[in-house]
C-alpha positions in Angstrom: -171.3 115.9 68.5 -168.9 114.2 71.0 -165.6 113.1 69.4 -164.4 109.8 70.8 -161.0 108.1 71.0 -160.6 104.4 71.7 -157.1 103.8 73.1 -156.1 100.2 72.6 -158.6 99.5 69.9 -157.4 96.0 68.8 -159.0 93.9 71.5 -162.4 92.2 72.0 -163.6 94.8 74.4 -162.7 97.6 72.1 -164.7 95.9 69.3 -167.8 95.7 71.4 -167.3 99.3 72.5 -167.1 100.5 68.9 -170.2 98.5 68.0 -172.2 100.1 70.7 -171.0 103.7 70.1 -171.9 103.4 66.4 -175.5 103.2 67.5 -175.4 106.7 68.9 -175.8 109.4 66.2 -174.5 112.1 68.6 -171.0 110.6 68.8 -168.2 110.2 66.3 -165.3 107.9 66.7 -162.4 110.0 65.5 -159.3 108.2 66.8 -158.3 104.5 67.4 -154.9 103.6 68.8 -152.6 100.6 68.7 -149.1 100.4 70.1 -147.9 98.7 66.9 -146.1 100.7 64.2 -147.9 101.8 61.1 -151.5 102.6 60.3 -154.1 99.8 59.8 -157.7 100.2 58.8 -159.9 99.3 61.7 -161.9 97.0 59.3 -158.7 95.0 58.8 -158.2 94.5 62.6 -161.9 93.9 63.2 -163.5 92.6 59.9 -167.0 93.0 61.3 -166.5 96.8 61.2 -165.8 96.8 57.4 -168.0 99.5 55.8 -169.2 100.7 59.2 -166.3 102.7 60.4 -163.7 104.3 58.1 -160.8 104.9 60.4 -157.2 103.9 60.6 -155.8 102.5 63.8 -152.4 104.0 64.6 -149.8 104.5 67.3 -151.0 108.0 68.2 -149.3 110.4 70.7 -151.3 112.0 73.5 -151.1 115.3 71.5 -152.6 113.6 68.5 -155.4 112.1 70.5 -156.3 115.4 72.2 -156.4 117.1 68.8 -159.0 114.6 67.6 -161.1 113.8 70.6 -163.0 115.2 73.5 -163.5 111.9 75.3 -161.4 108.7 75.5 -162.1 105.1 76.4 -158.8 103.6 77.5 -158.6 99.8 76.8 -154.9 99.5 77.4 -153.3 97.1 79.9 -152.7 98.1 83.5 -149.9 100.6 84.1 -149.8 101.5 80.4 -153.3 102.9 80.8 -152.6 105.2 83.7 -149.4 106.6 82.0 -151.6 107.8 79.1 -154.6 108.8 81.1 -152.7 111.2 83.3 -151.6 113.3 80.3 -155.1 113.1 78.7 -156.7 114.5 81.8 -154.2 117.3 82.1 -155.4 118.7 78.8 -159.1 118.3 79.4 -160.0 115.0 77.8 -162.5 113.1 79.8 -161.8 109.3 80.3 -163.4 106.0 81.1 -160.6 103.6 82.0 -161.3 100.0 81.3 -158.1 98.8 82.8 -157.6 98.1 86.5 -155.4 101.2 87.1 -157.8 103.4 89.1 -160.1 100.8 90.7 -158.1 100.2 93.9 -157.8 103.0 96.4 -154.3 102.3 97.7 -151.0 102.4 95.7 -149.4 99.8 97.9 -152.3 97.4 97.4 -152.1 98.0 93.6 -148.3 97.3 93.7 -149.0 94.1 95.7 -151.5 92.7 93.3 -150.2 94.0 89.9 -146.5 93.9 90.6 -145.7 97.4 89.4 -145.5 100.9 90.9 -148.6 102.9 90.1 -147.9 105.6 87.4 -150.5 108.0 88.8 -151.0 107.3 92.5 -152.4 110.8 93.3 -155.7 109.9 91.7 -156.2 106.7 93.7 -158.9 106.9 96.3 -160.6 109.8 94.6 -161.6 108.2 91.3 -165.2 107.1 91.2 -165.8 103.4 90.6 -168.0 103.1 87.6 -170.8 100.7 88.6 -173.9 102.9 88.0 -176.2 100.6 89.9 -174.3 101.6 93.0 -172.6 104.9 92.3 -174.7 106.6 89.6 -175.0 109.9 91.5 -171.2 110.3 91.6 -170.5 109.7 87.9 -172.0 112.5 85.8 -169.6 115.3 86.7 -166.4 113.3 86.8 -163.5 113.6 84.3 -162.2 110.0 85.0 -164.2 106.9 85.8 -162.7 103.5 86.8 -164.6 101.0 84.9 -165.2 97.8 86.9 -163.9 94.4 85.9 -166.2 91.6 84.6 -165.8 89.2 87.5 -166.2 92.1 89.9 -169.4 93.4 88.3 -170.9 90.0 88.5 -170.0 89.4 92.1 -170.7 92.9 93.4 -174.1 93.2 91.7 -175.0 89.8 93.2 -174.0 90.6 96.7 -174.5 94.3 97.2 -178.3 94.2 98.0 -177.8 91.6 100.7 -174.6 92.7 102.3 -175.6 96.4 102.4 -178.7 95.4 104.4 -176.9 93.1 106.8 -178.7 90.0 105.6 -175.5 87.9 105.1 -172.3 87.6 107.0 -169.5 89.8 105.7 -166.8 87.2 106.0 -166.3 83.7 104.6 -168.1 84.5 101.4 -167.1 82.0 98.6 -167.3 83.2 95.0 -167.0 80.4 92.4 -166.9 82.1 89.1 -166.6 80.8 85.5 -165.7 82.8 82.4 -165.5 82.3 78.7 -162.1 82.5 76.9 -162.6 86.0 75.6 -162.1 87.2 79.2 -158.4 86.4 78.8 -158.1 88.9 75.9 -157.2 88.6 72.3 -153.4 88.3 72.6 -152.4 84.6 72.0 -151.6 82.6 75.2 -150.8 79.0 75.5 -153.7 78.2 78.0 -156.3 79.8 75.6 -155.2 78.0 72.5 -158.1 75.8 71.2 -156.2 72.5 71.8 -155.4 73.6 75.4 -158.8 74.8 76.6 -161.4 73.0 74.4 -163.2 70.2 76.3 -161.5 71.3 79.5 -162.4 73.4 82.6 -159.6 74.8 84.7 -159.2 77.1 87.8 -156.7 79.8 87.8 -155.5 82.6 90.2 -156.5 80.4 93.1 -156.0 82.3 96.4 -154.5 85.3 94.6 -156.6 86.7 91.8 -156.4 90.5 91.2 -160.1 90.9 91.3 -160.4 89.8 94.9 -159.3 93.1 96.5 -161.5 95.0 94.2 -164.5 93.0 95.2 -163.7 93.3 98.9 -163.1 97.1 98.6 -166.4 97.9 96.9 -168.5 95.6 99.1 -166.8 97.0 102.2 -167.8 100.5 101.1 -171.4 99.7 100.4 -171.8 97.7 103.6 -169.7 100.0 105.8 -167.8 97.0 107.3 -164.9 94.9 106.3 -165.8 92.3 103.8 -163.7 89.1 103.2 -164.3 86.8 100.2 -162.7 83.7 98.7 -162.7 84.2 95.0 -161.8 81.4 92.5 -162.2 82.0 88.8 -162.4 79.2 86.2 -161.8 79.1 82.4 -164.7 77.6 80.5 -164.4 76.5 76.8 -166.9 79.0 75.4 -166.4 82.4 73.8 -168.0 84.7 76.3 -170.1 84.9 79.4 -169.7 84.7 83.2 -171.6 82.6 85.8 -170.9 83.3 89.4 -172.2 81.0 92.1 -171.8 82.6 95.5 -172.1 81.1 98.9 -172.7 83.3 102.0 -174.0 82.6 105.5 -177.2 84.3 106.4 -177.2 86.6 109.3 -181.0 86.6 109.8 -183.9 84.2 109.6 -185.2 85.9 106.4 -186.8 83.4 104.1 -185.9 82.8 100.5 -188.9 84.8 99.4 -188.0 87.7 101.6 -184.4 87.7 100.3 -185.6 87.6 96.7 -187.9 90.6 97.5 -184.8 92.5 98.7 -183.1 91.8 95.4 -186.1 92.9 93.5 -186.6 96.1 95.5 -182.9 97.0 95.2 -182.9 96.7 91.4 -186.5 97.7 90.6 -185.5 100.9 88.8 -182.4 99.5 87.1 -182.6 99.0 83.3 -179.9 96.4 83.1 -180.2 94.2 86.1 -183.0 91.6 86.1 -183.9 89.5 89.2 -185.2 86.2 87.9 -186.9 83.2 89.5 -185.2 80.6 87.4 -181.6 79.6 87.6 -179.9 81.9 85.0 -177.6 80.7 82.2 -174.9 82.7 80.4 -176.8 82.3 77.1 -179.7 84.3 78.6 -177.5 87.4 78.4 -175.1 86.8 75.6 -174.6 89.9 73.5 -176.5 92.1 75.9 -175.8 94.6 78.7 -178.0 92.7 81.1 -177.1 90.9 84.4 -179.5 88.2 85.6 -179.5 87.4 89.3 -181.4 84.9 91.6 -180.8 83.2 94.9 -181.7 80.1 96.9 -181.9 79.8 100.7 -181.0 76.8 102.8 -180.6 76.6 106.5 -176.9 77.3 106.4 -176.3 79.2 103.2 -177.7 81.8 100.9 -176.6 80.8 97.4 -176.6 83.7 94.9 -176.2 83.1 91.2 -175.5 85.8 88.6 -174.7 85.9 84.9 -173.6 88.5 82.4 -171.7 88.9 79.2 -168.1 89.6 80.2 -167.4 91.8 77.1 -170.5 93.9 77.4 -172.0 94.3 80.9 -168.7 93.2 82.2 -166.7 95.8 80.2 -167.8 97.8 77.1 -171.5 98.1 78.0 -171.0 99.5 81.5 -168.3 101.7 80.0 -170.9 103.2 77.7 -173.4 103.5 80.7 -170.7 105.6 82.4 -170.0 107.7 79.2 -173.7 108.3 78.7 -174.0 109.7 82.3 -170.9 111.8 81.8 -172.0 113.2 78.4 -175.6 113.8 79.4 -177.2 111.2 77.2 -179.9 108.8 78.5 -178.0 106.0 80.3 -179.5 103.3 78.0 -178.3 105.0 74.7 -176.9 102.4 72.4 -177.4 99.6 74.9 -181.0 98.4 74.5 -181.6 95.5 72.1 -183.4 96.2 68.9 
C-alpha cells in the first residue's frame, strides 16, 4: 500500500487528483494539506468527496507529512511548492510537482518569468519533465517529476511529432489556445467572476505568458534545435477544457495524409493520445485523460488542432500517469473510463 499526501488539497486540480487516486485500491490518501489554520474535513472543502474520503485537511508541517506518507503530489503555487519539496525529498518522500517550479532548466529564466528567486535552484536542469508520451523511459526511477502545464501539454503533444522529424519550421510557430475558467484556479479573482467572464472571450498574457518558455524548452529538446513560438492564451466562458489551434510553416512537400500518418505512427502505442480525422472539440475529452489531435495542410501552413481537459490530462491525470510509472503500477491505473 502506497501512502499518499496531497499538498495544497483545496483546489480543482487536487479534487480531480483525489478522485482518480480513489480508484486505485493499492494506494491510501493519508494526508491533505492547506495553508489555512485549523482542520477541515475534506468533504467540506470538496462536497463531492463526502462519504468517499474520511480525512481532515490541515496545515501540516513537512515532518507531519513524512510521518504519514511515502509519496506526495504537490499542488501548491510556484515558489511555495519548491520550498516544501526540497525538504520532502531530503527525507525520502517521492514527489510529483504540479507547480511550475521544476519545469524550467535555468534559475535565471525562472526568475525572469515568475518574478522570484528559485528556492531550490540546484535541482533545475536535472528534474525530468513529466510528459510520458515523450519522456516515459526517464520517469520510473526518479524521486521528483516536474508535471507539465495544461497549455504546454496541449501544444507540445500537438507539435512534437512534426518538429522532431523536421516536417515544420522551428521558428514562427503561432499557438492560439483557449481554456476554460478552471484553468485560473479556485481562488476568486475579478476576471473570473461570472459577471466578468460570462458571454465574453478575452486574451491574456499576450507576448509574455509563463508557459511560452516551457513550450520552447521542451520542443527544442525533442527536435535538437532552437524552437521559437508565439503563444497567446484566451479565457473562454466554460468550466474546463483547452483547444489549441497551431499554425506552422511546412519544411517539406509532405501531403496532409502523409503528415497525419506521422501523427498516427508517433502515438500508435499511446493509450491517452488519439489522432482523429475530424476537427476535435473540448467536449470530446471532458472528464477524461485523453488528448485528441488532428491537422490540416494548405500550401503555406500546417494547422494542428489539439484538445484536452485542462484539469485531467492537463494536470491531475498526467500526474497520476507519472505516479503510476514511479510506483510500478500500470500507467493507465485509475485513468481509463468505466
